[in-house]
LOSE-528810 format. One record per residue (C-alpha): z, y, x. Coordinates in steps of 0.2 Angstrom, whole numbers, plus 5000, padded with zeros to 4 digits. Example, Ala and Ser with C-alpha at 12.3 -4.5 7.8 and 13.67 -1.06 7.14 Angstrom:
<sites>
503949785062/503649955068/
</sites>
This chain:
<sites>
523249844684/523249814702/523449964715/521749994724/521849934741/522050094755/520750114765/521250074783/521350224793/520250234808/520850174824/521150314837/520350284852/521750324866/521550374883/522250184888/520750114880/519350224889/520250224903/519950394907/521450524909/521750674913/521250664930/519750574927/519250724918/519850844931/518750754944/517050754932/517350954928/517550984948/516050874953/515050954938/515551134946/515151104963/513651034959/513051184946/513451294963/512251214974/511051184961/511051374957/511051414976/509451314977/508351374962/508751564969/508151484986/506751434977/506351594966/506651694980/505551604992/504251614980/504451764973/504951744955/506451844955/505651994956/504051944945/504951824932/506251934920/506451724913/506851674929/508251804932/508951784916/509151574919/509851624936/511151744928/511751604914/511751484927/513151594938/514051624921/514051454917/514751414934/516151554931/516651454914/516551284921/517851364936/519151444922/518951284911/519451204930/520951304933/521551274916/521351094916/522451094933/523951164925/523751044910/523150894916/523950804903/523850824885/522350924881/521050864891/521450674893/520950664875/519250724875/518550564882/519350464868/518550594856/516950574863/516950384864/517750374845/516150484839/514850374849/515650234841/515350284824/513450284827/513450124827/511650044832/511050214836/511950214851/510550084859/509150214859/510150354863/510850274878/509050244885/508350424878/509650494891/509250374904/507450424903/507750614901/507750634921/506250534926/505350644910/506150804916/505750784937/504050684934/503250774919/502750964917/504451034923/504550964939/503851084950/505351184947/506551034952/505751004970/507551044974/508850894978/510351004968/509551034954/509050844952/510650784956/511550904944/510450834931/510850664936/512550694935/512750764917/511350644911/512450504921/514250554911/513250564895/512450394897/514050294903/514950354887/513750284877/513850104887/515750124885/515750164869/514749984867/515649904880/517549964880/518349834889/517449884906/518350004916/517450184914/517050204932/516350034934/515450094920/514850244929/514450174943/513350014935/512650144925/512250244939/511450094948/510350054930/509850224930/509250234949/508150094946/507350174931/507050334942/506350214956/505250154944/504750324937/504350374954/502750264956/502050334940/501150464946/500150344958/499450254946/497950384945/496050354944/495650504953/494550444965/495050574980/496650514990/498050574980/499050584999/498450625017/498050435021/498450365002/496750304999/496450245017/497450085015/496150024999/494650045015/495549925027/495949805012/494349805007/493849755028/494249575021/492849575008/491749675019/490049585017/490149584997/490549754998/489749845011/488349715016/488949675035/490349605042/491449725046/492949715060/494649705050/496149825052/496849835070/498549935062/499449835048/498349685045/499749595033/499749735023/498049745021/498149565018/499149585003/498149734996/496549645000/497049524984/496649634972/494849634978/494749454971/494349554955/492549604960/492249784955/493849834952/494150024950/495350114960/496550134948/496849934948/497349954966/498450084964/499249984951/499249824964/500049924977/501349964965/501749804959/501949754977/503249874980/504049824964/504349654966/504549614984/506149734983/506649644965/506549474974/507049524990/508549584981/508849424970/508649314984/509949394993/511049434980/511049224977/511549194994/513049314992/513749184979/514049294964/514649204950/514749324935/512949364931/513249544925/513849564945/512549464951/511149564944/511949734949/511949664967/510349614966/509749784960/510849884972/510049784987/508449844980/508750024979/509549994998/507849935003/506850064995/508050215005/506850175019/505650115012/505549945018/503649895017/503249735006/502549675020/504149655029/504949585014/503849455013/504949375028/506549435021/506349345004/505549175015/506949165024/508449215013/507749085000/507548935013/508848955028/510248835028/511548865042/511748655044/509948635046/509348705065/507648615063/507248675047/507748855051/506548825068/505048805057/505448925045/505849065059/503949015067/503149025050/503949195048/503649265065/501749215065/501749335050/502649465060/501449435074/499949495061/501149645057/501749765071/502549735087/504149785084/504449675071/504249515082/506149485085/506449505067/506349355060/507549255073/508749415070/508849395052/509149185054/510349235066/511249355056/511449235044/512049105054/513449215060/514049255044/514049075038/514248985049/516248945053/516448935072/518048805081/519448875092/518548795105/516748865101/515848965115/514248995122/513348825116/513748885098/512249005099/510948895108/510048885092/510149055087/509349105104/507948965102/507649055086/507549235093/506549205108/505349055102/505149175086/504749325097/503349215108/502549145094/502349325086/501449385103/500349245103/500149265084/499649465089/498449395105/497649265094/497349395079/496649515093/495349385101/494849325083/494549485076/493449585088/494149735091/494649785109/496349715112/496949875122/496949955101/498349845099/499549915110/499350115105/501250125099/501550115119/500850265123/501350385110/502350545114/504150535110/504950685101/506750645102/507250815092/506750725075/508250635078/509150805070/508750895056/506850965059/505451025047/504650885046/506150795041/507450935034/508850815036/508550715053/508250555054/509850515064/511050605048/509950525036/510250345041/511950365045/512150415028/511150285021/512050145030/513950215036/514650195019/514150025018/514849965036/516350085033/516649955016/516349805025/517349845042/518949895032/518749745020/518649615036/519949715046/521349635043/520449465047/519749535063/520749405074/520049265063/518649285067/517849215084/517049355096/515449275096/515349305077/515849475080/514749535095/513249425089/513349535072/513649695080/512149665093/510949635080/511349805071/511349895087/509749825094/508749845076/509450025074/509050075093/507550005091/506950105073/507650265081/506350245097/504950185084/505550345073/505250465084/503650415090/502350545086/501650515069/503150405064/503350495045/504650595039/505850485030/506650305036/505450155036/505250135053/507150085051/506749965039/507349805050/509149875053/509349915034/508949735029/510249675041/511549815033/511149745018/511349565022/513149615029/513549705017/513349605003/514149465013/515749545016/515949634999/515449474989/515449324996/517049215005/516449225024/517249075032/518449125047/518949015063/520449015061/521648955047/522849055036/521849215035/522649365030/522049435014/520649555014/520749735017/520849855005/519449975003/519750164998/518850194980/517750354988/517050215000/516450094987/515750244977/514850334991/514250134996/513650114978/512850274975/511950334993/510350214988/510350324970/510350474978/509050444990/508150374973/508450554964/507750644980/506050524979/504550564971/503550724965/502650754948/500950694945/499450824951/498350844935/496850764936/495450894938/493950814932/492950984936/493350994952/493250814955/491550804947/491050964959/491650864975/490750694971/488950804967/489250914982/489350744993/487850654985/486750804987/487050825007/487150645010/485950555002/484350635010/485150605026/485450435024/483650385016/482950465031/483850335041/485150435047/487250395048/488650475036/490250485044/491550475033/492850515042/494050545025/493550485008/492850315012/493650234997/492150314990/490950214996/492350054993/492250084976/490550134971/490850314968/489250344979/487750244977/486550164992/487550265006/487950135022/489650125030/489950205046/491350075053/491950195067/493050325066/494050315050/495350455048/496950355051/496350245064/495650405074/497450485072/498250335079/497250335094/497350525096/499250515096/499050375107/498050455120/496650335122/495650405130/494250285129/494050275113/494250475110/492950505125/491750375115/492150465099/491750635110/490150565116/489550525098/489950695094/488850785109/487250685107/487450735087/487350535082/487950555064/486750665052/488150715041/490050715044/491150715029/493150745030/494550845027/494351045030/494651055050/495951175057/495951245075/497551345073/499051235085/500551245075/501851165087/503851125080/503651295068/502651165056/503250995047/502250855057/501651025069/501350905085/500450795075/499250935066/499150995085/498350815092/497250835079/496550995082/496350945100/495650785100/494750805083/494350955075/493751055092/492750915097/491950915080/491551105078/490851095095/489450995089/489451025071/489651175059/490151165041/489151175026/490251145012/492051185013/493151124996/495051174994/495351054978/494850934982/495150945001/493350915007/492250995022/490450925024/489650975042/487950965048/487350965067/487351135076/485651185083/486351295094/487951205105/489551325100/490451385115/492051245117/493551255118/494051385104/492651365090/493151405073/492451365057/
</sites>
């Protein structure tokens, strides 16, 4: 009789196996406590502003529970600080051991936890998670849980490496989910200018859509060229064009990340994919627009430091695209090629100014070709050439460099948060070898970053410059390239026997990796509910008012909601191509008097039988409101002139719509109120 085999005792997962000791647990508790306090204050501020504290017992109870949770975390943290060894260091090991018993269930568990954040933020509960710190707290708790699941699946990977990699993966999921609210079939615009973009894209197919050849857009022609590809499918609905724009955002950002990660020469596939994801998230901090990323992909894929003539052709091709895009992008292709050249090409000891002849040719030649391309487009498009230089006559609002109501963080603090951790990582890494690089290489790369930063800041403070960092797009691309090369690639030195690369503190590495994720956490908002009844009411009102006017031969001017004509929501109403919302605002903020005077003359002689726009306001706001200066310019140059000669007949707030008809007796201007 044989003895029964003894069951093997379950292997105990030790602190050494998990890579998480008492100090790590203390760090996790400390971060959780800090985020809980910040989130509680943020939610209390929200409840106070909205009056929920006074009227909602649930909110009061929730805030009290949040305070008690903070107190409990503080007590646990104090106890753990006194005993950081035995008790607390075993918690992660026990957690990983428990997860290991779940076997195949760990994959759906990890995926479900990773999806919990976008479901909470972009779903019905998202209206309570508009503040950054409540979102960050939720993300942090889910991150630790998902990282624990991943670590149980891959125990050989270091704990903090798993946390950072998981953070990047969850950041990518959040960025993808933030686009979902844009996939709407709502015929009216989801934002102030959102649907106008599809109208400008449609102008490349104006004859089959509107029955006549309209002049193409003055602003961002290459953006609308990419968006116009969706019109190759006849009679495609607006949801398809929204889907196509989302696809452009995702595919170009991902392609730029993959192309640059390929240049970083990362051997391990897992790290290469994470590097590509980091680049994509870093670029979306702007966000960097997809028509700029076309140039990044083109140069990043085909540039070779030892083939100057090939690079020249590449830069000139990209510069034509830049010339058809934006004036401040004219030198970007040449500068990006020069940055790659300076990072990849080894300079000899006697290298001097002749070594940068080719970069000078790329920058100067590319800028010249870009200017000629825009001039050629201006002449061929049929638009007056002076409308292409509107950005030079717009006001500069320098106070927006700091915190303000339009950009609460401020342009300068935001771009420093986005870029300084990467630059600090690169600088600390290269510091021991600084004397082994030729001064021209250091000055060249520094000059490129400085020029792109300065130019981006100037464009960002221009009135109408927006509330994010998209005007610093070229600078973000240059920082991503520099950071990627100095972190992952062995950049050649110009002197032999260079010392080892510098060591970078763990905190700097965490900040550089996590900052793009932090921008993703704060991005996006819940989808607005599709109000079918109010949408149908608005369409019926427009048809009732516009159809008779158009039938009797009078013009119906759609300042806003012009996409209703583009996608056939309003049948048989002729398009009036002048004075569309976005371009009218551009002419107003740039003080383009010939255009604005012509607009006023059209209004004074009551050229239009009907005007359809957003509800017109006449209140001046100034810096006391977000986009206050833009509002004041619109009131002065658009609202008041319209209301002098026209009066509202229909006004709706959801969707925002106003239908105006000619006044029988002109109003006493200015100071007209609707």
